[in-house]
C-alpha angles and dihedrals in degrees: 000000000000139000112295095033120129114232142170136195111278105221131010123185122198093257096048092046090053092048090047093052090050091051095039095244118158105235099144100035126088119244141193120244112237103172140005121204114173108297092348127091127194111213132187121208115205094189090059097056092276095298115173121219133177121226138173112260089236092061095058135077120214106235099174132003120227112241114220 
């Protein structure tokens, strides 16, 4: 994973989806990787008013790779 890649959250259960909707977290939307630091990834979500969230790499799926 590198900056510019398109990612989405790997696994969403019914309970976590409901909590995410209540808190406004983007679990079903696709986001753009901004930064990668070790096991952490900073992702921006355009569909959520450009909110930025941090996730563990292992909890994200690579949807599309950025070509250099």
